[in-house]
C-alpha positions as CSV (number, residue, x, y, z in Angstrom):
1,M,20.3,14.2,-3.5
2,R,17.2,15.6,-1.8
3,S,13.9,16.3,-3.5
4,T,10.2,15.7,-2.9
5,V,8.8,12.2,-3.5
6,L,7.4,11.9,-7.0
7,T,4.8,9.3,-6.3
8,S,3.2,9.8,-9.7
9,C,6.1,9.6,-12.2
10,L,4.6,6.5,-13.7
11,S,6.1,6.8,-17.2
12,L,9.6,7.4,-15.7
13,A,9.2,4.1,-13.7
14,L,8.5,2.2,-16.9
15,T,11.4,3.8,-18.6
16,A,13.7,2.8,-15.7
17,I,12.5,-0.8,-15.9
18,A,13.2,-1.0,-19.6
19,S,16.8,0.2,-19.0
20,T,19.5,-2.4,-19.2
21,S,21.8,-0.5,-16.7
22,S,21.6,-0.8,-13.0
23,L,19.9,2.2,-11.4
24,A,20.5,3.1,-7.7
25,E,17.1,4.1,-6.3
26,N,15.7,5.4,-3.1
27,W,12.6,3.7,-1.7
28,P,10.8,6.6,-0.1
29,Q,7.4,5.1,0.6
30,W,5.4,1.9,1.0
31,R,5.4,0.7,-2.6
32,G,8.6,2.3,-3.9
33,P,9.6,5.3,-5.9
34,T,6.4,5.5,-7.9
35,G,4.0,3.9,-5.5
36,N,3.3,0.9,-7.6
37,G,5.8,-1.7,-6.5
38,L,8.2,-1.3,-9.4
39,S,12.0,-1.1,-9.1
40,G,14.4,-0.1,-12.0
41,E,17.4,-1.7,-10.4
42,T,19.3,-4.8,-11.6
43,G,21.5,-7.4,-10.1
44,I,19.3,-8.0,-7.0
45,A,19.5,-11.4,-5.3
46,T,16.8,-13.9,-6.1
47,E,18.0,-16.6,-3.7
48,W,18.7,-16.4,0.0
49,S,18.2,-18.0,3.4
50,N,19.0,-17.1,7.0
51,E,22.7,-17.3,6.1
52,K,23.0,-17.2,2.3
53,N,23.3,-13.7,0.7
54,V,22.5,-12.0,4.1
55,A,24.6,-8.9,4.4
56,W,23.3,-8.2,7.9
57,R,20.4,-8.7,10.3
58,L,19.3,-6.0,12.6
59,P,17.0,-7.0,15.5
60,L,14.0,-4.7,15.9
61,P,12.3,-3.7,19.2
62,G,9.0,-5.4,18.4
63,P,6.7,-6.9,15.8
64,A,4.9,-4.7,13.2
65,G,3.8,-4.7,9.5
66,A,5.1,-1.3,8.5
67,T,7.5,-1.5,5.5
68,P,10.9,0.1,5.8
69,I,11.8,3.1,3.6
70,V,15.2,4.0,2.4
71,W,16.8,7.3,1.4
72,G,20.6,7.4,0.7
73,D,22.3,5.7,3.5
74,R,19.4,5.9,5.9
75,I,16.6,3.4,6.6
76,F,13.5,4.3,8.6
77,V,10.9,1.9,10.0
78,T,8.2,2.2,12.6
79,S,7.7,-0.4,15.3
80,T,6.2,-1.4,18.6
81,V,8.5,-1.9,21.6
82,G,7.6,-5.4,22.5
83,S,4.3,-7.0,21.5
84,D,2.1,-6.0,24.5
85,E,-1.0,-3.9,24.1
86,G,-0.1,-0.5,25.4
87,A,3.5,-0.7,24.2
88,D,5.4,2.3,23.0
89,L,5.3,3.2,19.3
90,V,8.7,4.2,17.8
91,L,10.4,5.4,14.7
92,V,13.8,3.6,14.2
93,C,16.6,5.0,12.0
94,A,19.3,2.6,10.8
95,S,22.2,2.9,8.5
96,T,22.5,0.9,5.3
97,D,25.4,-1.0,6.9
98,G,23.1,-2.4,9.5
99,K,23.6,-0.2,12.5
100,Q,20.8,1.4,14.5
101,L,21.5,5.2,14.6
102,W,18.6,6.3,16.8
103,Q,15.1,5.3,18.1
104,K,12.4,8.0,18.7
105,K,9.3,7.4,20.8
106,V,6.4,8.8,18.8
107,G,3.5,7.6,21.0
108,S,2.2,4.8,23.2
109,G,-0.8,2.6,23.5
110,N,-0.3,-0.1,20.9
111,L,-3.4,-2.2,20.0
112,N,-3.1,-5.7,18.6
113,A,-5.7,-6.8,16.0
114,R,-5.8,-10.6,16.2
115,T,-2.7,-12.7,15.6
116,T,-2.7,-12.2,11.8
117,E,-4.1,-8.7,11.4
118,G,-1.2,-6.6,12.7
119,N,-1.0,-3.8,15.3
120,S,-0.7,0.0,15.6
121,A,2.6,0.0,13.7
122,S,1.1,-1.1,10.4
123,P,1.1,2.2,8.4
124,T,4.4,2.8,6.6
125,P,6.4,6.0,7.0
126,V,7.2,8.3,4.0
127,T,10.1,10.6,3.3
128,D,11.1,13.4,0.9
129,G,14.8,13.1,1.7
130,E,14.7,15.8,4.4
131,H,11.9,14.7,6.7
132,V,10.1,11.6,7.6
133,W,6.3,11.4,8.3
134,T,5.0,8.7,10.5
135,F,1.4,7.5,11.2
136,F,0.2,5.0,13.7
137,G,-3.0,3.1,14.3
138,T,-3.6,5.1,17.4
139,G,-4.0,8.2,15.3
140,I,-0.6,9.8,16.0
141,L,0.8,11.6,13.0
142,G,4.2,13.2,13.2
143,C,7.0,14.8,11.2
144,Y,10.7,14.2,12.1
145,D,14.0,15.3,10.6
146,F,16.7,12.8,9.7
147,E,18.3,13.2,13.2
148,G,15.0,12.2,14.9
149,N,14.0,15.8,16.0
150,E,10.3,16.3,16.1
151,V,9.0,19.0,13.7
152,W,5.3,18.6,14.5
153,K,2.9,16.0,15.8
154,F,-0.8,15.6,16.6
155,N,-3.5,12.9,16.9
156,V,-5.9,12.9,14.0
157,Q,-8.6,11.4,16.2
158,D,-8.6,14.7,18.2
159,R,-9.0,16.7,15.0
160,Y,-11.3,14.5,12.8
161,G,-13.1,12.1,15.1
162,E,-12.6,8.9,17.1
163,F,-11.7,5.7,15.2
164,D,-14.0,2.8,15.1
165,I,-12.4,0.2,12.9
166,Q,-12.4,-3.5,13.9
167,F,-8.8,-4.5,13.0
168,G,-7.0,-1.2,13.5
169,M,-6.2,1.8,11.4
170,S,-3.6,0.6,8.8
171,S,-4.0,3.2,6.0
172,T,-0.7,4.8,5.0
173,P,-0.6,8.5,4.1
174,V,0.6,9.5,0.7
175,L,3.1,12.4,0.1
176,D,2.9,14.5,-3.1
177,G,4.9,17.7,-3.5
178,D,4.3,19.9,-0.5
179,H,1.4,18.0,0.9
180,L,0.4,14.9,2.8
181,Y,-2.9,13.1,2.1
182,L,-4.9,10.7,4.3
183,Q,-8.1,8.7,4.0
184,L,-10.0,7.9,7.3
185,L,-12.8,5.7,6.2
186,H,-14.5,3.7,9.0
187,G,-17.6,3.3,11.1
188,K,-19.7,0.8,13.0
189,W,-20.9,-2.3,11.2
190,G,-24.5,-1.6,10.2
191,G,-24.5,1.6,12.1
192,E,-24.0,5.3,11.4
193,Y,-20.8,6.7,10.0
194,L,-18.3,7.9,12.5
195,V,-15.6,9.2,10.2
196,Q,-15.5,9.3,6.4
197,K,-12.8,11.9,5.8
198,V,-10.3,12.7,3.0
199,I,-7.6,15.1,4.2
200,K,-4.9,17.3,2.7
201,L,-2.2,18.7,5.0
202,K,0.7,21.0,4.6
203,K,3.7,18.7,5.1
204,S,5.8,21.3,6.7
205,T,3.3,22.2,9.5
206,G,0.6,19.6,9.6
207,E,-2.1,22.3,9.1
208,D,-5.2,21.5,7.1
209,V,-5.5,22.6,3.5
210,W,-8.8,20.9,3.3
211,A,-10.7,18.0,5.0
212,V,-13.8,16.8,3.1
213,D,-16.5,14.3,3.9
214,R,-16.5,11.4,1.5
215,A,-20.1,11.0,0.3
216,P,-21.6,7.5,0.7
217,E,-22.8,5.4,-2.2
218,P,-26.2,6.4,-3.6
219,G,-29.0,4.1,-4.6
220,A,-31.2,1.3,-3.1
221,I,-28.3,-0.6,-1.6
222,S,-27.2,2.3,0.5
223,L,-30.7,3.3,1.5
224,E,-31.9,-0.2,2.4
225,M,-28.8,-1.8,3.9
226,G,-26.3,1.0,4.5
227,E,-22.8,0.7,3.1
228,T,-19.7,-1.1,4.3
229,K,-17.7,1.4,6.2
230,Q,-14.4,-0.1,7.3
231,S,-11.5,0.4,4.8
232,Y,-7.9,-0.7,5.6
233,A,-6.6,0.4,2.2
234,S,-4.3,3.4,1.6
235,P,-4.9,6.2,-0.8
236,I,-2.8,6.5,-3.9
237,M,-1.8,9.4,-6.2
238,Y,-2.5,9.3,-10.0
239,N,-0.6,11.6,-12.3
240,D,0.0,11.0,-15.9
241,G,1.0,14.6,-16.7
242,K,-2.5,15.6,-17.6
243,H,-4.7,14.0,-14.9
244,H,-3.6,14.4,-11.3
245,W,-5.9,13.0,-8.6
246,L,-5.9,11.6,-5.1
247,V,-7.6,8.2,-5.3
248,T,-9.3,6.9,-2.2
249,H,-10.6,3.3,-1.9
250,G,-13.3,2.2,0.6
251,A,-17.0,2.2,1.5
252,D,-17.9,0.2,-1.6
253,S,-16.4,2.6,-4.1
254,T,-13.2,4.1,-5.5
255,I,-13.1,7.9,-6.0
256,G,-10.8,10.3,-7.7
257,H,-10.5,13.6,-5.9
258,D,-9.5,17.0,-7.2
259,L,-6.3,18.1,-5.4
260,S,-7.3,21.8,-5.1
261,D,-10.3,21.3,-2.8
262,G,-10.9,17.5,-2.5
263,H,-14.2,17.4,-4.5
264,E,-15.2,14.2,-6.2
265,V,-14.2,14.1,-9.9
266,W,-15.2,10.5,-10.6
267,R,-16.4,7.4,-8.7
268,I,-16.4,3.7,-9.5
269,G,-19.4,2.5,-7.6
270,G,-21.3,-0.7,-7.2
271,L,-18.2,-2.7,-6.1
272,N,-20.2,-4.5,-3.5
273,G,-23.0,-6.7,-4.8
274,P,-25.4,-7.1,-6.4
275,S,-24.3,-5.0,-9.3
276,S,-23.0,-5.3,-12.8
277,F,-19.5,-5.3,-11.4
278,N,-20.3,-7.8,-8.6
279,P,-23.1,-10.2,-9.1
280,G,-22.9,-11.6,-5.6
281,Q,-25.1,-10.5,-2.7
282,F,-24.5,-7.4,-0.7
283,D,-22.1,-8.1,2.1
284,Q,-22.2,-5.8,5.1
285,T,-18.7,-7.1,6.1
286,F,-17.2,-6.2,2.7
287,R,-14.0,-4.2,3.5
288,F,-11.2,-3.0,1.3
289,V,-7.6,-4.0,2.3
290,T,-5.9,-3.9,-1.1
291,S,-5.1,-0.5,-2.4
292,P,-5.5,0.4,-6.1
293,T,-2.5,0.3,-8.4
294,A,-1.9,3.0,-11.1
295,V,0.1,3.0,-14.3
296,D,-0.1,5.5,-17.1
297,G,-3.6,5.3,-18.5
298,T,-5.1,2.7,-16.2
299,I,-6.1,2.3,-12.5
300,I,-6.4,-1.3,-11.3
301,I,-9.0,-1.6,-8.5
302,A,-9.1,-4.7,-6.4
303,T,-12.0,-5.3,-4.0
304,A,-12.5,-7.9,-1.3
305,K,-13.5,-11.5,-0.5
306,R,-15.4,-12.9,-3.5
307,G,-15.6,-9.5,-5.2
308,P,-14.1,-8.5,-8.6
309,S,-11.1,-6.7,-9.9
310,V,-11.8,-3.8,-12.2
311,A,-9.5,-2.0,-14.7
312,V,-10.4,1.7,-15.2
313,K,-9.4,3.5,-18.4
314,V,-8.1,7.0,-17.7
315,D,-8.8,9.8,-20.2
316,D,-10.7,13.1,-20.3
317,S,-14.1,11.3,-20.2
318,L,-13.5,9.8,-16.8
319,K,-16.1,11.8,-14.8
320,G,-19.1,11.2,-12.6
321,R,-20.3,7.9,-11.2
322,I,-19.7,4.7,-13.1
323,E,-21.5,1.7,-11.7
324,K,-21.4,-0.8,-14.6
325,P,-19.1,-1.8,-17.5
326,S,-18.8,1.1,-20.0
327,D,-16.2,2.7,-22.2
328,Q,-14.3,3.7,-19.1
329,I,-13.9,0.1,-17.9
330,R,-11.3,-1.9,-19.7
331,W,-12.3,-5.2,-18.1
332,V,-13.7,-6.9,-15.0
333,N,-12.2,-10.1,-13.6
334,D,-14.4,-12.1,-11.2
335,K,-11.4,-12.7,-8.8
336,T,-9.6,-10.3,-6.5
337,P,-6.4,-10.6,-4.3
338,D,-8.3,-9.4,-1.2
339,V,-5.1,-8.1,0.6
340,C,-2.1,-7.9,-1.7
341,C,-1.9,-5.0,-4.2
342,P,-1.9,-5.7,-7.9
343,L,1.4,-5.3,-9.8
344,V,1.6,-4.1,-13.5
345,V,4.7,-4.9,-15.6
346,D,5.1,-4.7,-19.4
347,G,1.4,-4.8,-20.2
348,L,0.6,-7.7,-17.7
349,V,-1.2,-7.4,-14.4
350,Y,-0.2,-9.9,-11.6
351,F,-2.5,-10.6,-8.7
352,V,-1.4,-12.6,-5.6
353,R,-4.3,-13.8,-3.6
354,K,-4.3,-14.0,0.2
355,S,-4.1,-17.8,0.0
356,G,-1.1,-17.9,-2.4
357,Q,-2.7,-18.3,-5.8
358,V,-1.4,-16.1,-8.6
359,F,-3.3,-15.0,-11.6
360,C,-2.0,-12.9,-14.6
361,V,-4.1,-11.0,-17.1
362,D,-3.5,-8.7,-20.0
363,L,-3.6,-5.0,-19.0
364,K,-5.6,-3.8,-22.1
365,T,-8.0,-6.7,-22.6
366,G,-8.2,-8.6,-19.3
367,D,-7.5,-11.9,-21.0
368,E,-6.3,-14.3,-18.3
369,F,-3.1,-16.2,-19.0
370,Y,-2.8,-18.3,-15.9
371,Y,-4.2,-19.0,-12.4
372,E,-1.9,-21.2,-10.4
373,N,-0.8,-21.9,-6.8
374,T,2.4,-20.7,-5.2
375,R,3.1,-20.9,-1.5
376,R,-0.2,-22.0,0.2
377,E,0.1,-19.7,3.2
378,Q,-1.5,-16.4,4.0
379,H,-0.1,-13.5,2.0
380,R,-0.4,-10.0,3.5
381,S,2.7,-8.5,1.8
382,S,2.3,-6.9,-1.6
383,P,4.5,-8.2,-4.5
384,V,7.3,-6.1,-5.9
385,Y,9.1,-6.2,-9.3
386,C,12.7,-6.0,-10.2
387,D,14.8,-6.9,-13.2
388,G,12.4,-9.5,-14.8
389,H,11.4,-11.0,-11.4
390,I,8.4,-10.7,-9.0
391,Y,9.0,-11.2,-5.3
392,S,5.9,-12.5,-3.4
393,T,6.2,-13.0,0.4
394,A,3.9,-15.1,2.6
395,R,3.3,-14.4,6.3
396,D,5.6,-17.3,7.3
397,G,8.6,-15.5,5.8
398,H,8.7,-17.6,2.6
399,T,9.3,-15.7,-0.6
400,T,8.5,-17.0,-4.0
401,V,10.4,-15.4,-6.8
402,F,9.0,-15.9,-10.3
403,K,9.6,-14.5,-13.8
404,T,7.4,-12.0,-15.5
405,G,5.5,-13.2,-18.6
406,P,2.3,-15.0,-19.6
407,K,3.4,-18.3,-18.0
408,L,4.2,-18.9,-14.4
409,E,7.9,-19.8,-14.0
410,I,9.2,-20.0,-10.5
411,V,12.9,-19.4,-10.2
412,A,13.5,-19.6,-6.4
413,E,11.8,-20.4,-3.1
414,N,13.4,-18.6,-0.1
415,D,12.6,-19.0,3.6
416,L,13.6,-16.7,6.4
417,G,11.5,-18.6,8.9
418,E,10.2,-15.4,10.6
419,T,6.7,-13.8,10.4
420,M,6.5,-11.1,7.8
421,T,3.6,-8.9,6.6
422,S,5.5,-5.9,5.3
423,T,6.4,-5.4,1.6
424,P,9.9,-6.2,0.4
425,V,12.1,-3.1,-0.4
426,I,14.7,-2.7,-3.1
427,S,17.2,0.1,-2.9
428,N,20.8,0.7,-3.9
429,G,21.6,-2.9,-4.8
430,T,19.9,-4.4,-1.7
431,L,16.7,-6.3,-1.0
432,Y,15.4,-5.4,2.5
433,M,13.0,-7.7,4.3
434,R,11.3,-6.6,7.5
435,T,10.1,-9.5,9.6
436,Y,8.4,-9.3,13.0
437,D,11.8,-9.9,14.6
438,A,14.4,-8.1,12.5
439,L,15.4,-6.1,9.4
440,Y,17.4,-8.1,6.8
441,A,19.7,-6.8,4.1
442,I,20.0,-9.3,1.3
443,R,22.7,-8.9,-1.4
444,K,24.4,-11.2,-3.8
């Protein structure tokens, strides 16, 4: 079956989760079929080790944080070749029985961003079942068919401006229908903007449909102290059947963009302090890493460091700039995950903090049910849901599996013993885990 990725079919995802039958799904993008970390499959393993429940292990050419994607019997993942700066950047295609089918060089010039911050193969590829789009931190953006043939390629720095982002460009493009969308939000700390662009491309050719400048935050904070400029987050698509927006996240605000021309429909501002959302002091090093999470009727916005998490109510009145709690804001929590994306299941929102704590709140009211420790290691992988369980992976390759519900109930602790910053993938009865060394297929 080949079709375009329906990143926004939020209600279908919830229906799939409620189903008692096992659903075989593709995983065509970073956070799954609907872009919010939810899988409708059943019967997925909750326990494994280096040997237990491992169907196969495929060594990869180098370390990276990009998440694999799966369509039918094909797996695609981007990687470096080795760990050296300047290494080649490649797209790897493997079969679901664990054999590498081909490896395509897309570019070269890898840059490492500290030991824990990843490299130029951090953005995740995306597919529509016929083509695969890859993006690297060097700015190389390309389209390939399933046999590895190049359809088009260019460097976005040549077209939209040179990158200046401290820990490397890691934003993953989002595919919706016939178009590919990017956010390029970065600039010098305390200096002038270099690039604050939101972009819509034809997926078939890479041609611009529009490329708009993203306006900075207004008000005294912007005028007196500037605005934080470096965003490592990825855009998301919101579509509930009535409201259809590209949502960008960075530079102290979250914005909904009209798809026809990119203009700003709404903005949640004041996410950096001091503000009604964030009573802390303005932080020039504030930077978004976590991307928003959308479900039907709500967008969950996570911020950074000691900033808040904000739940936005989506209806016809969501317009203009909102900078304080109002009818459009369901709730504000004073904690945020900082790196890992929020996960929404059955009316509950789960946040995994970078240091391993988990907190769970009610989607409608924001009432907090628990705030407890799991694995006390750095977490850079976003949690995923499947069949009543949440999978949360730490950087040391340790995955905590816990049940959904208003009480934390851990059911398994699993250790691969290899560094991992990519997000787990669930497709066609298999849990795929990409470490810095290899790609694992885990099945009961």
